[in-house]
C-alpha positions in Angstrom: 9.3 18.9 -13.2 6.6 20.9 -13.6 4.9 22.4 -10.8 2.6 20.6 -9.9 4.7 17.7 -9.6 6.9 19.5 -7.5 5.3 20.1 -5.1 4.6 16.7 -4.4 8.1 15.3 -5.0 9.7 12.5 -2.8 13.1 12.7 -2.3 14.9 9.1 -4.7 10.9 8.3 -6.4 10.1 9.3 -10.3 7.7 11.4 -11.5 7.7 9.9 -14.8 9.2 7.1 -16.2 11.2 8.8 -18.7 13.5 10.7 -16.1 17.4 10.5 -15.0 17.5 9.4 -12.0 20.6 10.5 -9.9 20.4 7.9 -7.2 19.7 4.6 -6.9 20.1 4.5 -3.5 16.6 5.7 -2.1 14.8 4.6 -5.7 11.6 3.3 -4.4 9.6 1.0 -6.5 6.4 1.5 -4.8 3.2 1.8 -6.7 0.0 2.8 -4.9 -2.8 0.8 -6.3 -5.6 3.1 -8.3 -8.3 2.2 -5.6 -8.0 2.0 -1.6 -9.8 -1.6 -0.8 -13.2 -0.9 1.2 -13.8 -4.0 3.3 -15.5 -3.5 6.5 -14.3 -4.9 9.3 -16.4 -8.0 9.4 -14.8 -8.3 5.1 -10.9 -8.9 6.9 -12.1 -10.7 10.1 -13.7 -14.2 7.4 -11.6 -13.4 4.2 -10.0 -15.8 3.1 -6.1 -16.5 3.8 -5.6 -16.3 -0.3 -8.1 -12.3 -0.3 -5.8 -11.0 1.8 -2.2 -12.4 0.6 -3.7 -10.3 -2.9 -4.2 -7.1 -1.0 -1.5 -7.0 1.1 1.0 -7.9 -1.4 -1.0 -6.2 -4.2 0.3 -3.0 -1.6 3.3 -3.4 -1.2 2.5 -5.2 1.8 4.6 -7.8 4.4 2.8 -11.4 3.6 4.3 -11.7 7.2 2.6 -14.8 10.0 -0.7 -16.2 10.6 -4.3 -15.9 8.5 -5.5 -14.1 12.1 -1.3 -12.2 12.1 -2.2 -10.9 8.8 -5.7 -9.9 8.7 -5.2 -7.9 11.7 -2.1 -6.1 9.8 -4.3 -5.1 7.1 -7.3 -3.5 9.1 -4.7 -1.3 11.1 -3.4 -0.6 7.0 -6.2 0.2 6.3 -9.4 0.6 8.8 -9.8 4.2 9.4 -10.3 4.6 13.1 -15.0 4.5 12.2 -14.6 1.6 10.7 -12.5 -0.4 14.4 -16.6 -0.8 15.2 
C-alpha cells in the first residue's frame, strides 16, 4: 500500500480490488458514486418516488418508509445546512 493509500485506509476496506483481505467480518461493499447529488430542497420536495429510490439506492442508503419519509431522509443526507432554507 502506498503512503497516499495508507493515509486513507480504513479497517476492513480494500483500496485495491486485487489486494489480499485478511478477514471478511468487517468487509464493506459500499462504493461512493463519482458525483455528489446537486439537488436543492425544492427538488427533493417534488421529486417522484422512483427517482428518490434510485438516488438512495445509488448511495447504498435504505429505501424505508413512504415517499415523504424517503424525501426527508434524502434531504438530511445530501443537503448542507445552508441549502435547507
